[in-house]
C-alpha positions as CSV (number, residue, x, y, z in Angstrom):
1,M,-35.2,63.4,7.0
2,G,-36.0,61.2,3.9
3,I,-33.0,62.6,2.3
4,L,-30.5,61.9,5.3
5,A,-32.1,58.3,5.5
6,Q,-31.2,57.7,1.8
7,L,-27.8,59.1,2.3
8,A,-27.2,56.9,5.3
9,D,-28.3,53.7,3.3
10,Q,-26.0,54.7,0.5
11,G,-23.0,55.0,3.0
12,L,-24.0,51.7,4.4
13,Q,-24.2,50.1,1.0
14,S,-20.9,51.4,0.1
15,K,-19.3,50.2,3.2
16,T,-20.7,46.8,2.5
17,D,-19.5,46.8,-1.1
18,I,-16.1,47.9,0.1
19,A,-15.9,45.0,2.7
20,L,-17.2,42.4,0.1
21,S,-14.5,43.6,-2.4
22,N,-11.8,43.2,0.3
23,W,-13.1,39.8,1.0
24,W,-12.8,38.7,-2.4
25,T,-9.3,40.3,-2.8
26,E,-8.2,38.4,0.2
27,Q,-9.6,35.2,-1.1
28,F,-7.8,35.4,-4.3
29,S,-4.6,37.1,-3.1
30,R,-2.7,33.7,-2.9
31,F,-4.0,31.9,-6.0
32,T,-6.9,32.5,-8.5
33,P,-9.6,29.9,-9.7
34,M,-7.5,29.3,-12.8
35,N,-4.7,28.0,-10.6
36,V,-7.1,25.7,-8.8
37,V,-8.4,24.3,-12.1
38,Q,-4.9,23.8,-13.4
39,V,-3.7,22.0,-10.2
40,L,-6.8,19.7,-10.2
41,L,-6.2,19.0,-14.1
42,F,-2.6,18.0,-13.6
43,S,-3.8,15.9,-10.5
44,L,-6.4,14.1,-12.6
45,I,-3.9,13.4,-15.4
46,S,-1.3,12.1,-12.9
47,S,-3.7,10.1,-10.9
48,V,-5.5,8.4,-14.0
49,V,-1.9,7.3,-15.3
50,I,-1.2,5.8,-11.9
51,S,-4.4,4.0,-11.7
52,L,-4.0,2.6,-15.3
53,V,-0.5,1.5,-14.6
54,Y,-1.9,-0.2,-11.3
55,R,-4.4,-2.0,-13.3
56,K,-1.9,-3.1,-15.9
57,T,0.6,-4.4,-13.5
58,Y,-1.8,-6.0,-10.9
59,R,-0.9,-9.6,-10.2
60,G,-3.2,-10.3,-7.2
61,V,-6.1,-12.9,-7.1
62,L,-8.9,-10.5,-7.0
63,Y,-8.8,-7.1,-8.5
64,N,-10.7,-4.3,-6.6
65,P,-11.7,-1.4,-9.0
66,T,-12.5,0.9,-6.1
67,F,-8.8,0.9,-5.1
68,T,-8.0,2.8,-8.5
69,V,-10.7,5.3,-7.5
70,T,-8.8,5.8,-4.1
71,L,-5.6,6.5,-6.0
72,I,-7.3,9.1,-7.9
73,L,-8.9,10.8,-5.0
74,L,-5.7,10.8,-3.0
75,T,-4.0,12.8,-5.6
76,L,-6.9,15.2,-6.2
77,V,-7.1,15.8,-2.4
78,T,-3.4,16.1,-1.6
79,A,-2.6,18.8,-4.3
80,P,-5.1,21.5,-3.0
81,V,-4.0,20.9,0.6
82,V,-0.5,21.6,-0.3
83,M,-1.5,24.3,-2.5
84,A,-3.3,26.0,0.4
85,I,-0.5,25.4,2.8
86,G,2.1,27.0,0.7
87,S,4.9,28.7,2.9
88,N,2.6,29.2,5.9
89,V,4.4,27.3,8.6
90,A,1.6,28.0,11.2
91,L,-1.0,26.4,8.7
92,S,1.1,23.5,7.9
93,M,1.7,22.7,11.7
94,G,-1.9,22.8,12.3
95,M,-2.6,20.6,9.3
96,V,-0.1,18.1,10.7
97,G,-1.8,18.1,14.0
98,A,-5.1,17.5,12.4
99,L,-3.9,14.8,10.4
100,S,-2.5,13.0,13.6
101,I,-5.8,12.7,15.0
102,V,-7.2,10.6,12.1
103,R,-6.9,6.9,12.5
104,F,-7.2,4.8,9.5
105,R,-8.6,1.3,10.2
106,T,-8.6,-0.1,6.6
107,A,-5.8,-2.9,6.4
108,V,-3.7,-2.9,3.2
109,K,-3.1,-6.6,2.2
110,D,-0.6,-6.2,-0.4
111,P,2.5,-4.0,0.1
112,I,2.6,-2.9,-3.5
113,D,-0.8,-1.2,-2.7
114,T,0.8,0.9,0.0
115,A,3.6,2.0,-2.5
116,Y,1.0,3.0,-4.9
117,M,-0.8,5.1,-2.2
118,F,2.5,6.9,-1.4
119,W,3.0,7.5,-5.2
120,S,-0.3,9.2,-5.6
121,I,0.2,11.3,-2.3
122,T,3.8,12.2,-3.7
123,M,2.4,13.4,-7.1
124,G,-0.2,15.4,-5.2
125,I,2.5,17.1,-3.2
126,L,4.5,17.9,-6.4
127,I,1.6,19.3,-8.2
128,G,0.2,21.3,-5.2
129,S,3.8,23.1,-4.9
130,G,3.5,24.1,-8.5
131,S,6.1,21.6,-10.0
132,Y,4.0,20.6,-12.9
133,I,6.9,19.6,-15.4
134,I,8.5,17.7,-12.7
135,S,5.4,15.7,-11.7
136,L,4.8,14.7,-15.5
137,I,8.3,13.6,-15.7
138,V,8.2,11.7,-12.4
139,V,5.0,10.0,-13.2
140,A,6.1,8.9,-16.7
141,L,9.5,7.5,-15.5
142,I,7.9,5.5,-12.6
143,S,5.3,4.3,-14.9
144,A,7.8,3.0,-17.5
145,I,9.7,1.3,-14.5
146,M,6.7,-0.3,-13.1
147,I,5.5,-1.7,-16.5
148,G,9.0,-2.9,-17.2
149,L,9.2,-4.6,-13.9
150,S,5.8,-6.3,-14.4
151,F,7.1,-7.5,-17.9
152,V,10.1,-9.1,-16.1
153,R,7.9,-10.5,-13.6
154,M,5.7,-12.2,-16.1
155,R,8.7,-13.8,-17.7
156,T,10.1,-15.3,-14.4
157,N,8.8,-18.4,-12.8
158,E,5.3,-18.5,-11.2
159,N,4.3,-20.4,-8.1
160,Y,1.2,-22.7,-8.0
161,L,-0.5,-25.1,-5.7
162,L,-1.5,-28.6,-7.4
163,V,-4.3,-30.4,-5.4
164,L,-4.6,-34.0,-6.5
165,H,-7.2,-36.7,-5.5
166,Y,-5.9,-40.0,-6.5
167,D,-5.5,-43.8,-5.9
168,P,-2.5,-44.5,-3.7
169,A,-1.4,-46.9,-6.4
170,A,-0.8,-44.2,-8.7
171,E,1.6,-42.2,-6.7
172,Q,4.9,-43.4,-8.4
173,E,3.4,-42.2,-11.8
174,I,2.5,-38.7,-10.2
175,D,6.1,-38.4,-8.9
176,A,7.5,-39.2,-12.2
177,E,5.3,-36.8,-14.1
178,L,6.2,-34.0,-11.6
179,H,9.9,-34.8,-12.2
180,R,9.3,-34.6,-16.0
181,G,7.0,-31.6,-16.2
182,V,8.0,-29.3,-13.2
183,R,11.1,-27.4,-12.8
184,S,10.8,-27.5,-8.8
185,Y,8.3,-28.7,-6.5
186,R,7.5,-29.4,-2.9
187,V,4.9,-31.7,-1.1
188,R,3.0,-29.6,1.2
189,S,0.5,-32.1,2.5
190,K,-0.5,-35.6,1.9
191,T,-3.6,-37.4,3.3
192,I,-4.6,-41.0,2.8
193,T,-8.1,-42.2,3.5
194,R,-10.0,-45.5,2.8
195,S,-11.7,-43.7,-0.2
196,G,-8.3,-42.5,-1.6
197,A,-5.6,-40.1,-1.1
198,E,-5.1,-36.3,-1.5
199,M,-1.9,-34.5,-1.9
200,T,-1.0,-30.8,-2.2
201,V,2.2,-29.8,-4.1
202,D,3.7,-26.4,-4.1
203,L,5.4,-26.3,-7.6
204,R,7.1,-23.5,-9.8
205,L,6.5,-23.4,-13.5
206,S,8.3,-21.4,-16.1
207,Q,5.2,-21.3,-18.1
208,R,1.6,-22.1,-17.9
209,S,2.1,-25.8,-19.0
210,D,-0.9,-28.2,-19.0
211,I,0.2,-30.0,-16.0
212,V,-3.4,-30.7,-14.9
213,S,-4.3,-32.6,-18.2
214,H,-1.0,-34.6,-17.8
215,M,-2.2,-35.5,-14.2
216,L,-5.6,-36.6,-15.4
217,D,-4.0,-38.8,-18.1
218,I,-2.5,-41.0,-15.3
219,R,-4.7,-43.9,-14.5
220,G,-6.0,-43.7,-10.9
221,V,-6.0,-39.8,-10.6
222,Y,-9.6,-38.6,-10.0
223,D,-9.3,-34.8,-10.2
224,A,-6.4,-32.3,-10.2
225,T,-6.8,-28.5,-9.2
226,L,-4.1,-25.9,-10.0
227,V,-4.3,-22.6,-7.9
228,A,-2.1,-19.6,-8.4
229,V,-0.5,-18.3,-5.0
230,Q,1.4,-15.2,-3.9
231,N,5.0,-14.9,-3.3
232,E,5.2,-15.6,0.4
233,T,4.2,-19.2,-0.3
234,A,7.0,-19.8,-2.9
235,V,9.1,-22.8,-2.8
């Protein structure tokens, strides 16, 4: 009886080993751990380049470091998903259905941020499909284009808001200084009270000229503030 029980245990153990071996074989039938590491490595390189380009070309008022981490995470997550789907139509349809349920409530303030998010997702799709060389070429070319566009944008005119508090008697000198030192401008608002006047001017400067110091040199100007604005408020 003891010998029969031992033989039965050995048979059960052999069946378990066979099942486990089949399970491992099925797990790595489509791709190996080396493929996963390779995909994540290329995704990390591409996403880091994208985040650096975003940081280099950022022209907003307040830079958010967490957005660059989001760009990296988007590529790292998208690539394994595409790698797992492969050519499986049923799995791809199920993935589309699952993603359609998700609702993202975070509002993207700048349209360029949305473009960078699509760029990260596109790189994840290319890398997940195995197009490593194409992904490197694409990220290099787009990075060069974005840096070039950023340089051109830095050389063009920039828009500012100039806020002045002054004595109404000095308004003619202020207008003369604006005509002399600013390429184009438009008065957005003007308020006159018993204590003085306040004027907001939307102006365009070809370079960061010291317009504030010139305004303070005018007798009757109490203070001057220059604020950078976004393109939608341009003259």
